[in-house]
VMD Tcl script that draws the C-alpha trace (Angstrom):
set ca {
  {1.36 2.90 -0.37}
  {-0.29 3.32 -2.46}
  {-0.91 1.22 -1.49}
  {-3.39 -0.78 -1.96}
  {-3.44 -4.57 -4.12}
  {-2.46 -2.71 -7.16}
  {-2.10 -4.49 -10.34}
  {1.64 -4.62 -11.48}
  {2.07 -3.26 -14.96}
  {4.52 -5.27 -16.86}
  {6.52 -5.02 -20.05}
  {4.40 -6.31 -23.22}
  {6.12 -9.17 -24.88}
  {7.76 -10.64 -21.79}
  {6.89 -14.51 -22.88}
  {9.44 -16.69 -21.33}
  {10.93 -16.80 -17.84}
  {13.03 -14.03 -16.88}
  {16.27 -14.44 -14.59}
  {15.59 -11.53 -12.16}
  {18.92 -11.58 -10.05}
  {22.33 -12.57 -10.08}
  {23.12 -15.02 -7.18}
  {21.52 -17.80 -5.69}
  {19.06 -19.00 -8.01}
  {19.63 -21.46 -10.93}
  {16.28 -22.38 -12.50}
  {12.45 -21.41 -12.31}
  {11.73 -24.87 -10.39}
  {10.40 -23.59 -7.03}
  {11.59 -27.36 -5.58}
  {10.84 -27.64 -2.03}
  {9.69 -23.95 -1.75}
  {7.06 -22.73 0.43}
  {4.31 -21.90 -1.91}
  {2.40 -18.87 -1.18}
  {-0.79 -18.02 -3.04}
  {-2.09 -14.60 -3.81}
  {-4.63 -13.06 -6.15}
  {-2.59 -9.77 -6.87}
  {-2.65 -9.53 -10.59}
  {0.73 -8.56 -12.06}
  {0.00 -7.51 -15.87}
  {1.64 -6.12 -18.69}
  {1.09 -2.42 -19.76}
  {2.73 -0.72 -22.54}
  {2.07 2.65 -20.65}
  {3.83 1.43 -17.48}
  {7.08 -0.76 -18.38}
  {8.90 -0.40 -15.22}
  {6.73 -2.00 -12.67}
  {9.51 -3.43 -10.23}
  {11.66 -0.47 -10.22}
  {11.82 1.10 -6.58}
  {11.59 4.64 -8.03}
  {8.16 3.57 -9.64}
  {6.46 0.73 -7.91}
  {3.51 2.10 -5.36}
  {1.40 -0.65 -4.33}
  {1.37 -3.36 -1.91}
  {1.82 -6.22 -4.51}
  {4.89 -4.58 -5.98}
  {6.36 -3.65 -2.81}
  {5.94 -6.96 -1.40}
  {8.10 -8.20 -3.97}
  {10.76 -5.44 -3.59}
  {10.83 -5.76 0.36}
  {12.29 -9.30 -0.19}
  {14.68 -8.24 -2.71}
  {15.56 -4.60 -2.20}
  {17.22 -3.51 0.96}
  {16.51 -0.23 2.82}
  {18.65 1.64 5.39}
  {15.68 1.09 7.77}
  {12.97 -1.54 8.13}
  {9.57 -1.94 10.31}
  {9.88 -4.20 12.98}
  {8.47 -7.59 13.31}
  {5.73 -6.42 15.32}
  {4.54 -2.84 16.07}
  {6.82 0.19 16.81}
  {9.32 2.71 15.17}
  {11.58 1.47 12.49}
  {14.98 -0.42 13.00}
  {18.29 -0.31 11.06}
  {18.44 -3.00 8.19}
  {21.23 -2.01 5.56}
  {22.17 0.68 8.13}
  {24.11 -0.09 11.33}
  {22.54 2.78 13.15}
  {20.47 6.01 11.85}
  {19.44 8.77 13.93}
  {18.42 12.44 14.03}
  {21.62 14.58 14.86}
  {20.00 17.71 15.65}
  {17.16 18.99 17.82}
  {14.80 20.30 15.17}
  {14.75 16.89 13.15}
  {16.08 18.27 10.24}
  {19.35 16.11 9.95}
  {19.52 12.49 9.85}
  {22.53 10.27 9.72}
  {22.89 6.81 9.01}
  {25.97 4.36 9.05}
  {25.83 1.42 6.81}
  {26.84 -2.19 8.14}
  {30.41 -3.25 7.11}
  {30.64 -5.48 4.02}
  {27.23 -5.13 2.43}
  {27.26 -6.40 -1.20}
  {24.47 -6.47 -3.58}
  {23.29 -10.18 -4.73}
  {25.83 -10.16 -7.79}
  {28.69 -9.34 -5.15}
  {29.04 -5.78 -6.07}
  {29.72 -3.79 -2.90}
  {27.20 -1.66 -1.29}
  {28.35 2.04 -0.56}
  {27.08 5.29 1.00}
  {27.42 6.72 -2.72}
  {24.80 3.87 -3.99}
  {22.59 4.94 -1.08}
  {22.84 8.53 -2.29}
  {22.60 7.56 -5.90}
  {19.44 5.48 -5.25}
  {17.57 8.11 -3.27}
  {18.63 11.20 -5.60}
  {17.61 8.78 -8.65}
  {13.97 8.36 -7.31}
  {13.72 11.93 -6.61}
  {14.77 13.15 -9.81}
  {12.71 10.48 -12.14}
  {9.28 11.91 -10.49}
  {7.59 8.47 -11.65}
  {3.96 9.07 -12.45}
  {3.06 6.91 -9.81}
  {3.60 9.54 -7.24}
  {5.89 7.33 -5.09}
  {8.40 9.86 -5.22}
  {6.28 12.46 -2.72}
  {7.43 10.13 -0.04}
  {10.87 11.56 -0.22}
  {9.61 15.13 -0.58}
  {11.02 16.50 2.49}
  {14.59 15.73 1.50}
  {16.64 18.71 0.50}
  {20.13 17.24 -0.07}
  {22.01 13.95 0.45}
  {25.64 13.79 1.69}
  {28.16 11.17 2.08}
  {31.26 10.73 4.34}
  {33.28 7.88 3.35}
  {31.96 4.81 2.24}
  {29.68 4.29 5.10}
  {28.14 7.68 6.28}
  {24.95 8.96 4.72}
  {23.47 12.31 5.72}
  {20.01 13.49 5.02}
  {19.50 17.23 4.93}
  {15.79 17.93 5.23}
  {13.80 21.03 4.12}
  {11.69 20.71 7.21}
  {11.39 19.05 10.42}
  {10.10 15.40 9.55}
  {9.67 12.95 12.32}
  {8.10 10.55 10.25}
  {11.33 10.43 7.80}
  {12.76 7.21 9.43}
  {9.73 5.50 8.37}
  {9.91 6.78 4.83}
  {13.71 5.35 4.78}
  {11.79 1.83 5.30}
  {9.89 2.07 2.36}
  {10.94 0.38 -1.19}
  {11.31 3.90 -2.93}
  {14.14 4.26 -0.66}
  {15.56 0.83 -1.50}
  {19.16 0.73 -2.62}
  {20.05 -0.11 -6.13}
  {23.22 -0.80 -8.10}
  {24.38 2.27 -10.23}
  {25.67 -0.08 -12.83}
  {22.58 -1.66 -13.27}
  {19.76 1.04 -12.65}
  {20.22 3.95 -15.19}
  {20.08 7.43 -13.77}
  {17.69 9.11 -16.03}
  {15.49 6.16 -16.81}
  {13.33 3.59 -15.10}
  {14.29 -0.14 -15.34}
  {11.97 -1.82 -17.65}
  {10.64 -5.46 -16.82}
  {10.56 -7.79 -14.02}
  {14.08 -7.87 -13.42}
  {15.28 -6.75 -9.75}
  {18.74 -6.62 -8.17}
  {19.34 -5.48 -4.77}
  {21.09 -6.48 -1.40}
  {17.86 -7.81 0.33}
  {17.11 -11.29 1.97}
  {16.31 -12.88 -1.49}
  {17.02 -13.07 -5.25}
  {14.10 -13.32 -7.49}
  {13.39 -15.33 -10.54}
  {10.27 -14.18 -12.27}
  {8.12 -16.34 -14.58}
  {6.03 -14.48 -17.20}
  {3.39 -15.93 -19.57}
  {1.09 -14.05 -21.69}
  {2.40 -10.72 -20.51}
  {1.62 -11.61 -16.73}
  {3.76 -12.33 -14.04}
  {2.33 -15.77 -12.91}
  {5.08 -16.57 -10.38}
  {8.19 -15.32 -8.38}
  {10.69 -17.78 -6.82}
  {12.66 -15.92 -3.96}
  {15.89 -17.70 -3.08}
  {17.78 -17.03 0.08}
  {20.66 -14.36 -0.83}
  {23.87 -15.63 0.19}
  {25.39 -12.22 0.04}
  {23.02 -10.66 2.44}
  {23.69 -8.97 5.54}
  {21.09 -7.21 7.58}
  {18.76 -7.44 10.89}
  {16.67 -10.27 9.41}
  {16.63 -14.02 9.98}
  {15.63 -15.97 7.04}
  {13.88 -19.08 8.31}
  {13.93 -20.73 4.59}
  {15.93 -21.18 1.59}
  {13.11 -20.68 -1.27}
  {9.49 -19.36 -1.21}
  {7.45 -19.32 -4.47}
  {4.71 -16.67 -4.99}
  {2.13 -17.93 -7.13}
  {-0.71 -15.98 -8.72}
  {-4.44 -17.12 -8.88}
  {-7.22 -15.67 -10.84}
  {-9.45 -15.41 -7.63}
  {-10.00 -16.32 -4.11}
  {-11.71 -19.43 -5.06}
  {-9.04 -20.87 -7.24}
  {-6.57 -20.10 -4.62}
  {-8.67 -21.66 -1.82}
  {-8.83 -25.12 -3.99}
  {-5.05 -25.17 -4.51}
  {-4.58 -24.74 -0.89}
  {-7.19 -27.58 -0.02}
  {-5.44 -29.59 -2.68}
  {-1.81 -29.09 -1.05}
  {-0.58 -27.31 -4.36}
  {0.41 -24.39 -2.11}
  {1.09 -23.83 1.73}
  {-0.22 -20.31 2.60}
  {-2.66 -18.15 0.90}
  {-3.11 -14.55 1.57}
  {-4.56 -11.47 -0.28}
  {-7.24 -11.45 -1.27}
  {-9.63 -14.01 0.44}
  {-13.47 -13.37 0.06}
  {-15.72 -12.83 2.77}
  {-17.48 -16.06 2.39}
  {-13.95 -17.88 2.27}
  {-13.01 -16.26 5.41}
  {-16.20 -17.15 7.11}
  {-15.91 -20.88 6.15}
  {-12.46 -21.29 7.25}
  {-13.51 -19.65 10.45}
  {-15.84 -22.16 11.22}
  {-14.50 -25.14 9.67}
  {-13.13 -27.77 12.29}
  {-10.44 -29.08 9.74}
  {-7.22 -28.79 11.71}
  {-5.05 -29.30 8.86}
  {-5.71 -25.60 7.86}
  {-5.10 -22.74 10.11}
  {-6.56 -19.33 9.66}
  {-4.64 -16.66 11.17}
  {-6.37 -13.14 11.63}
  {-4.41 -9.99 12.58}
  {-5.16 -6.41 13.05}
  {-4.98 -4.62 9.62}
  {-4.53 -0.97 8.70}
  {-6.31 -1.27 5.07}
  {-9.00 1.47 4.52}
  {-11.55 1.71 1.87}
  {-13.01 5.07 0.90}
  {-14.75 7.09 -2.05}
  {-12.76 9.80 -3.69}
  {-13.87 12.73 -5.64}
  {-12.60 14.79 -8.58}
  {-13.55 18.26 -6.94}
  {-13.33 19.89 -10.35}
  {-15.88 17.86 -11.90}
  {-19.22 19.84 -12.30}
  {-21.26 16.90 -10.80}
  {-19.48 17.18 -7.75}
  {-17.87 20.40 -7.40}
  {-20.13 21.60 -5.02}
  {-19.32 20.64 -1.53}
  {-23.05 20.27 -0.68}
  {-23.40 17.11 -3.16}
  {-20.30 15.54 -1.55}
  {-21.70 16.41 1.92}
  {-25.02 14.81 1.13}
  {-23.60 12.05 0.14}
  {-21.48 11.66 3.38}
  {-24.83 12.32 5.07}
  {-26.74 9.61 3.30}
  {-24.16 6.57 3.41}
  {-24.82 3.81 6.21}
  {-21.36 2.35 6.96}
  {-23.28 -0.31 9.34}
  {-25.35 -1.83 6.78}
  {-22.69 -1.83 4.13}
  {-20.12 -3.89 6.43}
  {-23.15 -6.07 8.06}
  {-24.23 -6.96 4.51}
  {-21.13 -7.30 2.56}
  {-18.02 -7.99 4.97}
  {-19.50 -8.90 8.12}
  {-16.80 -9.49 11.18}
  {-14.09 -8.73 8.88}
  {-14.55 -4.86 8.61}
  {-15.35 -1.76 11.07}
  {-17.02 1.47 10.10}
  {-14.39 4.18 9.47}
  {-15.24 8.02 10.29}
  {-11.87 9.45 9.34}
  {-9.04 8.55 6.77}
  {-6.64 7.68 9.63}
  {-7.85 4.35 11.05}
  {-8.67 3.35 14.81}
  {-5.51 2.24 16.81}
  {-3.36 4.86 15.04}
  {-2.06 7.65 17.09}
  {-3.98 11.01 15.94}
  {-7.36 9.07 14.90}
  {-10.32 11.12 15.20}
  {-14.05 10.26 14.04}
  {-14.46 13.47 12.64}
  {-17.20 12.37 9.68}
  {-19.28 10.98 12.69}
  {-18.97 14.11 14.93}
  {-20.02 16.25 11.79}
  {-22.76 14.08 10.27}
  {-23.98 11.71 12.85}
  {-26.25 8.81 12.01}
  {-27.44 8.64 8.44}
  {-30.15 11.11 7.60}
  {-32.12 11.69 4.50}
  {-33.71 14.72 5.77}
  {-30.28 16.35 6.63}
  {-28.95 15.28 3.24}
  {-32.02 17.04 1.69}
  {-31.62 20.32 3.59}
  {-27.88 20.55 2.49}
  {-28.64 20.35 -1.01}
  {-31.71 22.70 -0.97}
  {-29.49 25.52 0.96}
  {-26.93 24.95 -2.09}
  {-29.74 25.29 -4.72}
  {-28.87 21.92 -6.08}
  {-31.64 20.28 -8.05}
  {-32.29 16.98 -7.22}
  {-31.88 13.87 -7.95}
  {-28.12 14.67 -8.77}
  {-26.83 12.21 -11.22}
  {-23.46 10.68 -10.55}
  {-21.84 7.50 -11.86}
  {-19.63 5.75 -9.10}
  {-16.64 3.89 -10.40}
  {-15.05 0.79 -8.90}
  {-12.18 -1.74 -10.13}
  {-13.28 -5.25 -10.91}
  {-10.39 -7.01 -10.34}
  {-8.20 -5.11 -7.50}
  {-9.54 -5.35 -4.15}
  {-11.58 -8.64 -4.01}
  {-14.68 -10.15 -5.28}
  {-16.67 -8.30 -2.71}
  {-16.36 -4.85 -4.15}
  {-19.07 -5.22 -6.91}
  {-21.67 -6.16 -4.10}
  {-20.20 -2.96 -1.93}
  {-20.78 -0.83 -4.68}
  {-24.35 -1.98 -5.39}
  {-25.32 -1.50 -1.97}
  {-23.73 2.05 -2.07}
  {-25.88 2.52 -5.34}
  {-28.92 1.31 -3.75}
  {-28.31 3.67 -0.55}
  {-28.05 6.91 -2.49}
  {-30.87 6.10 -4.87}
  {-33.36 5.04 -2.16}
  {-32.78 8.51 -0.68}
  {-34.51 10.15 -3.76}
  {-31.76 12.81 -3.55}
  {-29.48 11.04 -6.31}
  {-29.63 8.86 -9.42}
  {-26.71 6.94 -9.35}
  {-25.41 4.16 -11.85}
  {-22.24 2.09 -11.21}
  {-19.52 1.19 -13.42}
  {-16.92 -1.26 -12.79}
  {-13.56 -1.49 -14.99}
  {-10.55 -3.65 -14.60}
  {-7.46 -1.81 -12.85}
  {-5.42 -1.46 -15.85}
  {-7.91 0.99 -17.26}
  {-9.19 2.28 -14.02}
  {-6.34 3.71 -12.49}
  {-4.87 5.47 -15.48}
  {-8.54 7.11 -15.85}
  {-8.83 7.89 -12.01}
  {-5.48 9.58 -12.46}
  {-6.54 11.80 -15.38}
  {-9.70 12.80 -13.58}
  {-12.02 11.11 -15.75}
  {-14.04 9.88 -12.94}
  {-16.10 12.03 -10.64}
  {-16.41 9.51 -7.99}
  {-14.57 6.35 -7.38}
  {-13.47 3.81 -5.12}
  {-10.21 2.93 -3.60}
  {-8.35 1.24 -1.13}
  {-5.04 2.09 0.91}
  {-2.57 0.15 2.58}
  {-0.29 2.39 4.72}
  {3.51 2.85 3.75}
  {4.01 3.05 7.38}
  {1.82 3.05 10.52}
  {1.51 6.85 11.13}
  {-1.36 9.15 10.98}
  {0.85 11.40 8.22}
  {0.66 8.43 5.81}
  {-3.11 8.54 5.84}
  {-3.25 12.21 5.23}
  {-0.42 13.72 3.19}
  {-0.59 11.04 0.36}
  {-4.34 12.13 -0.27}
  {-4.01 16.06 0.46}
  {-0.49 17.29 -0.25}
  {1.15 18.35 -3.23}
  {1.95 15.65 -5.67}
  {-0.52 13.41 -3.81}
  {-1.37 9.85 -4.58}
  {-4.65 10.50 -6.51}
  {-3.69 13.19 -8.65}
  {-6.56 15.05 -6.83}
  {-7.14 18.70 -7.42}
  {-8.48 19.33 -4.05}
  {-6.07 21.70 -2.04}
  {-6.44 23.23 0.87}
  {-3.72 25.66 1.96}
  {-3.98 25.41 5.63}
  {-3.61 21.65 5.60}
  {-0.64 21.97 3.00}
  {1.05 25.03 4.36}
  {0.54 24.85 8.13}
  {-0.96 21.36 9.63}
  {1.11 18.87 7.61}
  {4.79 20.38 8.24}
  {3.31 21.27 11.98}
  {2.53 17.60 12.71}
  {5.71 16.40 11.17}
  {7.65 18.30 13.59}
  {6.50 16.32 16.61}
  {8.72 13.39 17.36}
  {6.52 12.34 20.17}
  {3.52 11.53 17.90}
  {1.00 12.43 20.71}
  {2.08 15.86 20.35}
  {0.72 15.98 16.65}
  {-2.62 14.76 17.63}
  {-3.79 18.61 17.80}
  {-2.82 19.49 14.29}
  {-3.74 15.77 12.97}
  {-7.34 16.33 14.24}
  {-7.66 19.76 12.64}
  {-6.73 18.17 9.35}
  {-9.31 15.39 9.76}
  {-12.05 18.01 10.75}
  {-11.03 20.09 7.55}
  {-11.65 16.99 5.49}
  {-14.95 16.17 7.07}
  {-16.02 19.73 6.23}
  {-14.72 19.56 2.55}
  {-15.16 15.93 1.62}
  {-12.77 15.64 -0.93}
  {-12.97 11.63 0.43}
  {-15.61 9.55 2.10}
  {-14.00 7.24 4.22}
  {-16.04 3.82 4.35}
  {-14.60 1.12 6.51}
  {-11.14 -0.35 7.77}
  {-10.44 -4.26 7.61}
  {-8.78 -7.00 9.05}
  {-6.11 -9.17 7.43}
  {-5.78 -13.10 6.97}
  {-3.81 -15.99 6.26}
  {-4.53 -19.18 5.63}
  {-2.05 -21.94 5.81}
  {-1.20 -25.63 6.26}
  {-0.43 -26.73 9.80}
  {2.94 -27.44 9.11}
  {3.91 -23.96 7.98}
  {5.31 -22.01 10.84}
  {5.79 -18.20 11.22}
  {2.58 -17.38 10.03}
  {1.53 -14.83 13.01}
  {4.47 -12.72 11.23}
  {3.61 -13.36 7.62}
  {2.04 -9.94 7.38}
  {2.94 -6.89 9.45}
  {0.20 -4.38 10.37}
  {1.15 -2.37 7.05}
  {0.15 -5.67 4.97}
  {3.99 -5.92 4.34}
  {4.59 -9.71 3.01}
  {7.56 -11.02 5.45}
  {8.52 -14.03 3.52}
  {11.45 -14.53 5.70}
  {9.32 -15.42 8.81}
  {7.84 -18.69 7.15}
  {9.33 -22.29 7.82}
  {8.32 -25.70 8.01}
  {7.75 -27.48 11.27}
  {5.09 -29.24 13.34}
  {2.01 -27.22 14.26}
  {0.80 -27.22 18.01}
}
mol new
graphics top color blue
foreach p $ca { graphics top sphere $p radius 0.5 }
foreach p [lrange $ca 0 end-1] q [lrange $ca 1 end] { graphics top cylinder $p $q radius 0.2 }
display resetview
């Protein structure tokens, strides 16, 4: 997922609080809720009226709402490891070829409104997302499904088109969330901020001036699943920027803050001796990269993209912008993920203007090459502008490029990128699940997340399917490495860095070490109140 702080598109005209679930919540008052701050922006958009429909949502912000409210058959575990049953009592492949996957639902499952959850509801939900094919591209996560079969009220069987060892991970993502057919229409996305599910919480959303400014999650009394819910109520409150969010924490207006803190804020908290606020850093799998519209005349030549890859200095970028909060990345697949390869470093080595000049001369490219680098001003944190100013300087100082940069709000940036209006643009990715496949297929396969015109028949037709056949992911390393090497040669993207993730909380909040998992999933059920130390 897309993922990812994506601005949530909402419905124009929703100016009053919206009741977004039927069970367990009686008002918008957060009462003694644990209050969590975020800078994720949830903004109304006429073009995208169904931001919280599981068949549409595809970003870390929207998914973090859906993961609290809409149940999936499987769920990523508290720490690391393979997915475990959630709405399901058990799941597993029933054949040696990883093409038939069967799940048995827990007994007595109910939606928050009291309706029973059945195998037919699971089939309906999955088939609905596949059929709607929302332009967010999230349906592609379910692309290996051929048919969904039910046997009785509790048995669901997935017949896959090809072997897919990553399928259990995909069933843990919100696009596979179970929805009530009486509420979610088969042929239409559900507009607005209402969410109905069988997850650990119900949701009440407060909407002002076409923005979701607060989401109150109340413990769902009907919930049956694998999670232990350690609180009765959590409020997710939106802030304009990291400084405003930090001020709210210092004043005690919120209990915890997460995405997205600024580098300066994290440095200050790390050095602060104030023992009333705890800063928790944890391994993260977020990546940042430049992407190309490979059909655009300015970057159609592979030599131009290769020359950029040869000039960019990741070390300088990180030391001057992010410090210890990021590490250089030389592949779409981050370090610590099985199958990672430093393919870009292996091909280009240290930054070299001389080598970049030779690449352009051999291809007959006239220099300086004029380009515009596009970035979003309000989506990945306040440091993004500084990052792109430095990228601009590196490229222009080489004498080989004449680069200008342009920042655009996400609500405009994302549709323009999808339409191919930008030749080069900066994006981030928070994994849908922690497997190398999820750092490759969403960018390189058919119906990819970027809408990229780049297509490599070997990657799509042979290497991705081959890698998915390997139940033991170590066995997939060969095909995964070959994919990364092809990408380093063709350069449809340039990976830049991978980052850590942070939570800052008052010292009376417990469970902060598990507030985020490695995929940046917000696990609100882990939070509680107690005495630190």
